[in-house]
N, C-alpha and C positions, 0 to 999 in steps of 0.2 A: 359855037355855044357849048360850053361844059354842061355835062348830063345834069350836075346836081343844081346849075343855074335854071336849066329847063324846069327841074322838078319845084324849085322854090317859086317860079314864076308861074309855074300852072297852079300853086296852090293858092297863091295871092288873087290869080284870077276867078278862082273856083269860089273861095272862101273870103277874100278881102283882105285888109293890111293885116300884117304880122307883125308880133313884137320884136325888139332888138334880141330878147331871149330867144325866142323860137327861132329867127334867123341863126343866130350863132349857134343853136342844137343842131339844127340841119346841117350847117356847113362844116361843123367839128366832128359830129357823132353819129352822121346817117350811116346805117348799117351796111351798106355798098359801096357809099362814094365821099363818106365823112374824111376829113382832114387826119384825125385820129385813127382811123383804119389802116393808113398806110402803113409799111413795114420798116422804113429806114428814116424816120424822122428825127430821133434822138442819136447822137454820138457823131463821130467825126464825119461820117458819111452820110448823114442826115440833115435835118435844116436848122438844129439848134443842139446845144450841148448841155447838161446839166452838172452841177457840180460832182456829182458822185462818178460821173465820166471823165471828169477832169483830173480826178487823183482820188485812190482809196484812202488817202489819209484824211478825206473829210468824212466818212463812214466810221472809220477809227476813231476820231476824236469825239464824234457823237456817243459813240459806244462806250467810250471811258467815262463822259459824262453821266451817261447812266449807270455805270458800275460804281462811280465814286458817291452817287447818291441815291444807291440801291437802298440802303437802310432807313432812308429817310422818305422816298418816293413809294417803295414797294413792300419790302421786308417780308418775302413770301414769295409763294407763285405765281406769276402773270403771264399776261397774253401781250402780243407784239400786233399791232395793226398798221399798217403803210395805206396811205392814202395816193391813189395814183402812181404806184410803184414803177411802171413802166417794165424795163429791162429786168428790174430787181436787183439792180448795182448796189444801191444803197443797202438795202436790207441784208444782203449777201456779207457787204462790207462789216455793218455793225455786228451780225450776228457771228462773222468769224472770230472777230475781236473779242467779245465777250467770251466765247466759247476759248481764246487762247487764251485771256488773261484771267478767267475766273471758272474753272468747268463746273462748280457749283452752282454757282448762279444760273450758269448756263441750263443747267438739267433742271431749274425750276420754271423755264420759259414751258409751257403747257401746249400753245395755240398760237399760230401765225397765220393772221386774217389779212387779205388784201381787197381794196377796194378798186377794181378797175373794169374800166368799159371796153377797151380795145380789145378783140377776140385775137388777133396777133400776139398782144402780151399775154393775153391769159395763157395760151397755149404754151408760151416759153415759160411763164411761172412755174406753171403744172410740172414740167420738167425738171425744173431747176429747186424746185422746192416740194417734196413729194407730198407733204402732209399739209400742206397750204390750203386756209380754206377761204372762199370769195365771197363776200357779202355785200348786200345792196342796202341792208338798213343797219345802224348801230345796235340796233336792240338785239340783232342775232349774236352778240358775242357775249360771251360768258362773263360768270361775274366775279374773275379775278381782278388783281390790279391791272392796269392798262397802260402802255407805253405806245404812243401814238406821233408817228411821224408823217409831214405832209411837205416835201421837197417839191416847190414848184406844180403844186395842185389847185390849189385856188384859183390861179391866176387864168386856169382853163376853163373854169366854171361858167356858162353864159349868164349875162344879167339882163335887167331891166334897165331902160334908161328913163330919167325924166328929167325936165327942164322946166325951171322956174319962169311963170309969163305973168307978168301983171299982179305979181305977188302971190300967184298960186302955183301948183305943180301939175305938171299934164305930162301924161305917158308919151314918150317918142314911139312911133311907129313906123314900119316900111311898106309902102306900096309902090305900084310902077306909073311913071310918067307917061306922055302920051307919044314918046318912041320907044315904049317898054323896056326902059331903064329904071333900075331900083332907085328908090329916093325915099328921104326921111319928110316925114311929115308928124302932126302932132294929132292926139286923141280930141274928140269935139270938147268933151267934159273933163274938167281937172278932177285930179284923183281925191276921193274924199277922205281914205284913211291917212293917217299920218305917215306911216313906215316909222322909219327913223332920218326923215328929212334933216340936213344941216341948219339949224336955227340960224345962223348968220348970212347963209347964203343971198346972193343979189340977184335980180332978174337977168336970165340968160344963163346962170351956171346949171350944170349938168349935174345929177346924182345918179349912180349907180347901185342896184342892188340885185342881190342873188339869195333868194329864197330858199336855195338848197344849202349855200354856204353858212346860213341863218342856222338851219335846222342841224345841220352837221355839227357845227360848233357847240349848239346847243345841247345835242344829246351827248357829244362828247365831255363835255363840262360836267355834266349829270355823273355821267358813268365815273370819272376822276375824282367827283364829290363824294359816291357813295361806297366806291372799291380803291381808291387811291391810283397814282400814278401821274403821267405828265401828257400834254399834246405839246409838240415841238414844231413850229411853223417858219419855213424857211422859205422866202418869195420876195418877189418885187414887192415895193410898197407905194400906195398913193401918195402923194405930196400935195401942199398947195396950188401946185401948179397945172394940176390935173383936174382944176375945174370946168374945163371944157371938155371933161370926157377923158376916162383912163384907158379906152380901148385902144389896142394897136392891132393892125394886119401887117403882117410881114409873108412875102413874097421873094424867096431866092434872096434872103438876107437883106433885102432891101424894104422900107414902110411903104405900104401902098393904101389906095383906098378898100374900106371895110368892105364894100361889095365886089372888089378885084376877084376874079376866078373863086368862087366858094368852092370848097372841098379840097383846093390845093393850097390855099393862103392859111397859114397860121393866125389865128385869131386870139388874143389874151388879154385879160385887163387886170391891170394894178390892184391887188386886194387892198382893201381899206382897213390897216390895221388897228385903227382908233374904234371901227364899229365893233371887231373882234374881242377887242379891250370891253368895250361896254355889254357885250354879251358876257363875258369870264366875269365880270364884277355883278352882272345879276344875277349868275348862278353861284356868287358867293366864293369864287375862285381866287388863286393869287397868280400874279402875272408879273412876270421877269422880262423887261424889255418893252417894244421892240428895240433892238441894238443891230448895228451895222455887222454884216456878216465876218468884214474882215476882224473887226474887233473880237468878236464871237470866238474866231478860231484862235487867233493871237491868245486868248485867255485860256483857252483850251490846250493849248501846247504846241499849236502847228511848227514853229519855229524849232522846238527840240525834237519833234517827230520827225521833220525833215532833214535835220542834221543826223540823227540818228539813221536814216536809211541811205544817205550820203555815205557814211561811215562803212556800212555793209555793201554799198554799191557805189563806188566812186567813179565808175563810168556813166552814172545816169545823174550826175551831179547838174549838170544844165538842165536836163529835163525836168527834175524834180523842184528847181529854183521856178524854173517856168510854170510849174503847176501851182507852186505857192504864191507867187505872182499873179495867177490868173484868180486864185480864190480869195485873195487877201487886198488886192492894189485897189487905191479908191479910184481908179481909173477902169478897173474890170467891175468884177462880182462883188470885191471888197466894200463898196459903198453903194452898189446898184441894189443888192440884197440885203432884206432885214431878217433877225430871227424872232420869234415872239413865243414865249415857254409859259403856258398856263398849267398851275398844280393845284393841288388840293391846299386850300389856305392854311390848315392846321401846321403845314410844312413851313416852319421858319427857319429852318438851318440847311437850307439848300446851298450846296457850295457851288461856286461859279467865280 
């Protein structure tokens, strides 16, 4: 039995059933044995690879979008915030491109903020970004315009699950069966507060909710409304096919049961972009998308950028085409990932 499995079972025996959010939080972020405490989860040698690790072009194109829309989004000094930066690859590519393309705008970047839990990544980020600041609360960010990037961040946030039964919603909880195995059950009483339960849900449908996601996006929207800027979310997206739950557990590139080897298994949740849009609308923000990542990158000029790189690096032609295919193909990241941009509503001339 894994160490983290022992800890979880001990907690349940001592305190009773735990929520799905509590299970995920311990499995992913336990300070000693959590999944994201591992050193080698991102990249070719890790469990998964993110778009910035596929190609530098990903960050370059986002940087170019920021530059093109600078006068509309910012027009003054600004701060940069990345949620879950990991190795910092995306930030490095974005800032390098801004500095190269327009040094005057780069000089207007005042502070770089990171929201990152994993100690290993924080140590590396400190080495690579000397003046970066780590935050846990959006309120700690200054009052300048704010550019926020969240690439594959919200899918890693723990959620509570609720199931509709007899036209009422019940929280899904985790306990132990007679053989000491994890099992799902339901709370005895239905949920009294409405949350944002889907109105057209049928009995048996599952609704997932992250209070932290709700809080973060709300706080960022308020910042953008007050000080200008943009939030760019790039992630998997929940679909109508996920009515039975959008949580996925993966171990060594294979889908497994949620309870399989906690701490060694990657647990993610497809974010609900419709819910994020509702928050943005409530906060009186402007919404662009969600749109498919492939289309997003095509509009930003990935074909032209890849051709330019091949011109100066002909020996890398095959590799560069493979990178573009992985980022934009409908069979790979192109359709699987969606992009949602939230800005101040007063900006009607965003170029895209």
